N, C-alpha and C positions, 0 to 999 in steps of 0.2 A: 556151380558154374553160373556165370551171369549171362543173361539174355537181354536182347534189345526188345523193348515193348513195341509191339506192332499195332499201330492205330490205323485201321482201315477207313476211318472217317476222314483222315487227312490225305487228300489226293496227291499232295506233293511230297509226302514223307517217304523216305526209303523203306522198303519192306524187308531188306536183308536182316538176317539174324546175326548181330555182331558177335555175340558169345559163341555161337556155333562156328562161325567163320574163324574165330581165333583158335578154337579147338581143332579146326581143319588146317590150321597153319597159315591163315590169311589175315594179314594185318591191314585194317582199314583206316589206319591213321593217315590223315591228309587226303582221304578220298571220300567222295560223297556217295557214289553208287558202285555196285559190283555187278559185272556182266559175266555170265557163263557162256563159253563158246563150245557148243556140242556138234557132233556130226559123225557120219560114217567115215571110215578110212578112205583116203583117196578122193575126197570131195574138194580139196583145195583149202581145207580149214586152216592149215598153217599159213597159207598165203594170205587169207583173210586176216588172221591174227597179226601177221607182220605188217600188213597194210594199215591196220588200225593203230598199232602201237609204235611202229618205226623202231628206233633204237631204245625206246623206253621199256625194256623188258628184261627179265632174268629167269633163270630156271633153278629148280631144286626138286626134291622128292616130296610126295605126300606123306604126312606123318605115319610112321609104321609100315610104309609100303615102299616097294622098289620102283613104283611107277613114277615117271618124271612129270613134274608140273611146271608149266610155263606161265608166268604172269607178266602183264604189261599194263600200260596206262595211256590215256589220252584226255585232253581237256576240250570241252565244248560248252558254249553258252555259260561261262563262269562256273561250270561244274567239272569235277574231276572224276573220271571213271577208271576203275580197276577192272582189267579183263583177265579172267582165268581160263586158260585153254585146257579143256577136259580131254581125257584120252579118247581117241577115236573108237567108237563102238557101233555095232549094228543094232543093239537093243539095250534096255535098262533092266533086264531081268535078274541082274546081280548073280549071274552064273560064272563070272570071271572077275578077276581083280579090277580090270579096267572098267567093266560095267558097274561094279560096286562103287568104285571111286566116283564115276560120273553121276550115278543115281544119288549117292549120299550127298554130293555137293548140291545138287538141285533141290533135294528134299530137305536136308537139314540146314544148309547155308541160306536157303531161300533168296537166291540172287534177285536183284531188282529187275533183271530181264535175262532170259536165256536165248541166245542167238543160235539157231539150228542151221548149220551149213549143209545144203544138199546139192547134189550134182544134177544140173539141169538136163543132162543127157541120159540120166538114169533115175528120173524123179520117182517112178513107182516103187523102185527098190528102196529108196531113201525114206518114203513116207511112213514106214513102220516105226522108225525112231521118232519121227515128228509126232505121230499120234501118241506114242508112249510119253514123250516129254509133256504134251498137252494134257495128259492125265494127271501130271504131278503139279504143274504150275499154270497159273492163269496170266502170266506175263512172258510172252515169247515172241520172237520174230523169226520168220523163215528167210534165210539168206540163200536165194536161188543162184548159186555160183556156177561158173563155167558157162554162162549164157552165150558167150561167143562161140564155144565149141558146139553148143546146141544149134545155134544159127547156121554154122557150117555144115551141120548134119540135117538141115532143113526141119529142125524141131522147133515148133512154136508153142509157147506156153502163155495162157491167158492169166497173168498174175492177179488181175482184179477178181476174176472168178475164183481162183485158187485161194486168195485171201478171204473172200466171202465164205467159201466152203470150210476153211480151217478156223476162221474167226480171229485170225492174227495177221499182222502185216506180212506181206511177201515182197521182198526187195530183190530185183534181178541185178546180179553183179558179175563182173569179170575182174576178180581181185588182182590178177597179174598186171592189168593195165589200169587199175583204179576205177574202172567203170562201175558206177552205182555206189561207190563206197561213201561218198558224201551224203547221199540219201540214206544209206544204212546208218551212218553216225547220227543223223538228224532223228531217225526213227528210234534209235536206241535211247536218245535223250527223252523223246516223247513218252515212250513206254515206261522207262525208269522213273520218270517224274510223275507219272499218272495222268499226263495230258491226253494220252491215247489209252482208252480202256479196251482191253482184249476180251473177247467172248469165245474162248477156245472150244473147238469141237471136241466132244467127249464120245467115246465109242459106246454104242448100245447094242442090244441084240442077244443078251443072255436069256436063259430060260426064266419063266415067271418065278419059280422058287428062288433062283439065285438073285434075280432082281429084287424080290421082296426082302430077302435076307440082307442084301447090300443096302437097300434104302432104309430098312428099319435100323440097322446098325449105324449107318452114316448119320441118321437123325439123332441118335443117342450121342455119337461122337461130337456132332455139331453143338449140341446143348452143353456138353461138358467143356468143349474147346472151340468157342465161337470164332477165334482168329485163324483157325485152320482152313487154308484155301482149298483143300482137296479131300474132304471127308469120305467121299465115295471110293476114291482110290485107296485110302487108308483102310476103309472097311473091307475092301476086297483082299488086301494084303493080310489083314487079320484073319479073315475067313480061310485063307490059304495057309495060315499058321506061320507067317513070317515073324520069327522071333525078334529080329532086329527092330521091326516096326512096333511090336508089343513093348519092347524095352524102351524105345524112343518115346512112346506115350507115357510110360511110367516115369522116366527121368526128365521129361520136358524138352527133349532135343528138337521137337518139331516146332517150337516157337515159344511164345510167352504163355506157357501152359502151367496148370497146377497138377502136381503129381497126384493121382487118384487110384490107389491100389484096388479099391472096391470096383471101380469102373473097369479095370483091366480084368478082374476076376469074372465080372458079368460078361465081358466080351468073350472070354475064353469059353464060358458055359454056353453062350449063344452059338459060338462057332461049332462046338461039339454037337449041339442040338440040330443045327443046320445040316451038318455032315450026316447025322443019323437019318434025318428026313430024306436027304438026297439019296 
């Protein structure tokens, strides 16, 4: 399988993994950047997708799945963006087919930006997915949709403070009336091209033993795979025995990585030791 070499020293370079996207059924021919659209059900995600893409969209199924995939496109500042509408999910724990599809696309496809659509009237409920996405990728935007409904319900949200707390842009929109959509498009271009550097919030608060195991293992992962943007998240999945992540490290699906069987064996042994200590 061919993979795109990721050069994190090039601020303007796309970070998506062309080889993995092809494996996931996404053709990047004639497109510069790929955008993932994620969100809980009933957040207006489809309306955001339609507003961004207009009539330039088509549907199909994910390879080997019965889950429908919608793709669209738009152009901005001489760049062409492909948008992939992921299944609506409440989490990325991979306990259902929809969750698996969404997680795998963000993890293996490494989109240039993931736009997380949230319901402004139910922000707290939606933040669970936001925080999970921010554990996987360091390029994300929160689309605070249905801001008009929030206003009618006397709900006010300080987008600047929320953006500062999350470490990523937060754009207030009402996609049905195109409010905020131009600002969202502009921010998609900035994050995709590397003009805007996100510093996403990462969840902390594990026990000392777990934190030590995660940090030790993530250091080893980072040394072997320096291009991996989320070594701590991968370390946690390995400690939990996520076979798909173990296999992904072995076959290079996480990016421009070298397959290292000895590294995986070491990871497995350390995971066993950590579980015994706990």
